[in-house]
N, C-alpha and C positions, 0 to 999 in steps of 0.2 A: 669108827664103831659113832653109836647112836645115841643124843641126847634123851632124856628123860621125857623133857618139853616133844620133842620130833617123836620120840614111839607114842605118846600121849595123841597127838596130832595125826598120827597115819591110822592107831587105832581107830580117833572120830572119822576121819575120811570113809575108811570102812565099814561101820558103821552105818553111815549115810548112804552106803550102796557105791561111792566112788571109786572108777575103779583107773588106775595104771600102770603101766609095763616100768620094773625096776632094769630091763633093758635100755629102755628110750630116757626116765626122768633118774635123779641125784638129787635124793632129798640133804641138805648140809645145813645146819647147825652151827654156828661161830658167836661167841660172845660181842663180838665188833658188830657183827652187821645181821645178826638173827640168824633166821630160815629164808634162807634160798633154794628155788629149785632151778636144776643147771638139766639140760638136752648132753644127752653122751655124743652125741656125732648132731651134724649139721641137718636141723627139720629141712623140710621143703612145705610149701606151698601144699595142703590137702590131706599132710601126714595127721595119723589120730594118735595121743597122745594122751590122751582123758578120755572120760566118758561121766561128766558128774550130772545129778539128777536135780531139774530144779528144785525138788526139794530140801538139797541138802543147801542149796542159797541163801544169805541172810536177805531178808527183802523189806520191805514196809508188810506186804500180804503175809508171810512167815514169822513174823516176831511175833510175841505174846502182846506188844503191846499194840497191835493191828487195830484195833476196834480204836483207842485213845488217836495215835495220829491219825486215822483215816478221821472221827469226828472234830478235829478241832482245823482240820483241812488243809494238814499238809501233806509232801509228794515230796518229789525229785530227790536232790542232795540232803537237803533238811529231815524229809520224813525219813532217809533210811537213818542218817545221822542219830535221830534220833530213835529207831529202830537200833541200831549200832549202841548206844549211851543204857537203853532197857537192859538188853542182853547180856552187857560187860557188866548190869548193876548185881543182876541174880549169881553171878562169881559160875560154882560148878552145877547150878540148877538149870543155869541156861542149857536150851537144846544144842548149841553151836560152843558151849563150851571147851570142848577142845580145840575148835578153831579159834575162837578169839583169846588162847589166852600165848597164843604164839605171837600177835600182833604188838607190835608196840606199844605204850606207855601214850606217848606222842608222837607228832608225825611233823618234819619240815613241811610247811604251805605253799603253793603258788602265791599267795598273798606279795610276799617279800623276795621272787623271784626277779633276776633280772626277764625284760626279752627277749636275750637271747639263749636263757635258762630255761627258758618257759618252751621256747623252742625247740633245743635241746632234750629237754627230759620229757616230755609231755607227746615230743611226734606220735601221731597214729593211734590215739587215745582217744578218747571219747573228749572229754577236760579240754583237749587243747581245740577243740573245734569252738568254746566260746570267745566270745572276743577281747581278749585283754587291751586296758588301758593301763598309761601311767598315768599318773595322778600322785600329787604330789612327792615324785619320784618314786612311790611304791607299785607296781604291776598290781593291777584291780582288774578279776574279770570276773569278781564277783562280788559281796559285801563283808565282812568280817561279822561274825556272832560268836560269843564266847557262850557257854553253856556248860554247866555244873552238873551232874550225874550224881547218886549217889555211888561210894564205892570207885568212883572213876574221879582222877585227880579236876584234869578240868579239861575241857574239851573246844578245841578252836576248830572254828566250821565254817566254811564258805557258803553261803547262799545265794543262786544262781539269780542274777537280775532279769531273765528269764530266754529261759534254754528252750 
C-alpha cells in the first residue's frame, strides 16, 4: 500500500518528466525511515534505472531565489542550501513541493561523525572527497553555519573551506 505523501511524490515525479520502471525500483514509505527506493534485483554498472531531466533537479539555477543567491556570490553547498530553504519556505507554491515534502525536517550531519563513520557512510559520494579533519574531538571537513528560514525550523549546514 502506498502512503499519501508517496503518491504525491510519484505524481510530482511524473509531472517533472521523471521516468522509472516499477519492475526495477520499489518505493517504500515507513514512519521510522521515511521514503526509500530499493532495487528489486542486483543492478550492474550501466543499468538504466531512471531518467531525470535536469529541469527536475533543484539547483541554484532552477530555484526561484537564483537572482538573490547569485547576486550575493553564494555558490556550492551554501548556495544550494539557500535555494533549498527558499523553496521549502514557499510550501505548496514551490515547483518542488512534491519532492520537498518527503525530505526530513532535520538530518544528522557529518559534523559530529567519527572518521570511521565518515568513511563508512560517505564512501563513493562527492562529500567523501572533502578533506575531513578532527578538531576538538569533532569531525570537520567544513565549517558549521546555522541559518533560519521562514516556515523551516532551523537548518544546519556545512560550508566548504575550499572544494
